[in-house]
Every structure is written in C-alpha cells, then in structure tokens.
C-alpha positions, 0 to 999 in steps of 0.5 A: 523556510527556503527550498532545500537545494543540494549541489553535491550528493555528498551534501545531502549525505552528510545531512541524512546521516546526521538525521539518522545519528540521533536514532542510533544512540537515542537518549531514554526519557527519564522519570522525575527520579532519573529512572529510564521510563518503560512502556508496558511491555517493559521496553525503554522509551526513548526521546525523539521517536521514530525516523520517518520519510516525512521527518527526514524530508523536513530535516533535509529542509524540503517542504514535502516528501516528494520534493526530496523523492524527486532527487531519485531523478537526478542520477548523481543523487539516486544512490543517496536518496536510496540510501536514506530509504534503506535506513528508514526501512532498517529501522522500521524493520527492526520493530517487526519482531516486537510486539508492537509491529503493526506500525512498522507493517504499515510503514514498510508496506507504504514505502512501495519497495516491495514490502507486502504481506503474502495475502496482499501481493497475491490479491494485487496479482489476481486484479492485474489480470488484463481488463479487455480480452478478445473473443473470437466468434467462429460461426460454424462456416465451412472453408477458411477466413482470408486473414485473421482480421476477417474473423469476427471479433468483440471486446469483452471485459474480463471479471475477476472470480472473486468479483463475480462471487461477490455480485452473485451473493449481492443479488442473492441477498437481494432476491431473498429480501425481496421475496421476504417482503413479498411473503410478509405482503401475502400473509398480511392479505390472506389475514385480512380475507 
C-alpha cells in the first residue's frame, strides 16, 4: 500500500464524500427469508457499520489516522480535514439519541473537539490549576524592602483539594489498619499471661 498524497483539496474531498456515501444510504442486512434483520431494540441492522476516523484514513489510503490529520497543517487542506471530522461527529452525534449511546459518547469525547460530559470538564478545570505558586514570607520587620526582588520567597507545589482529601483518607485507613494490628497483638499477649 502506497502513501496517500493529495495534491489538491478537491481530490481528498471527493474521496471523503465517497466514504460517507455508503453510510448515508446503507443497505440493511437481510436474513435467509430476505427480511431486514433487527437488533434487540427493534432497530434495523445495516451493512458496513459506522464511519470511524480509522476507517476514513484507510479509505483515503493513509497508513495511520495521524497521517490523515497531519493534513490539518497544510493550509489548503485544513477546511477539508475539518469537514471530514465534522461528518464523523454528525454520524456519532445522531447515536446519542438512541438507547445504545455509550459508544457514541466514547467516540465523540475522543475526537478532541470539545465533546465532553460536564463532570469531566469540571474535573479537568480543577486539575488545570497552576502547579507552582510563589509564597511570600514577611518576617515582621518594620520598614520596607528596597525592591520586590528583596522579599524572601519560596516555590511551593499547589495540590488540588481532591488530592489532599484522598491522601487524608489513605493515611487514616492505613493508621486504622496499623492500630487494629496493634490491638490484636495486645489482646494475644494479654491472653498468654
């Protein structure tokens, strides 16, 4: 398999549309009697599955998804690649309204285009706090410092509250196990006397 190279965005766009055409009007899977097969929820099962970023990259002749997305760096191809990603998102977004939406949630959240659940987004915002903060020590001296650089400082790590709480729980559980072991030893030694 050769490396896919597209000289013009129109060439790639034509292939992208060709890839998605088979998902726009899919053929239903038929049983031996010629009837459309249905899944457990009564939905018709179609040939060809769902469009994926890997499937698209392979269809376009690339050896990896990254080789395809590298075309984002080429100004003339940026809109075409974004169009392809949007087409993928559109297909998976439709599945969010079905009973079997977990796969769609996974696919969309891994496309790195802002598809995240509110809880995940909140956790990410908490963990994006600055890692290093500067702590200023004022030693109670009267007077003033000649310049801000004369004020004594240290760098200190900022730990998110959730990590502090977890560390306290872990320490507490460890201490409880240790105390339980000491209590058992004491009880055994009292029984021997």
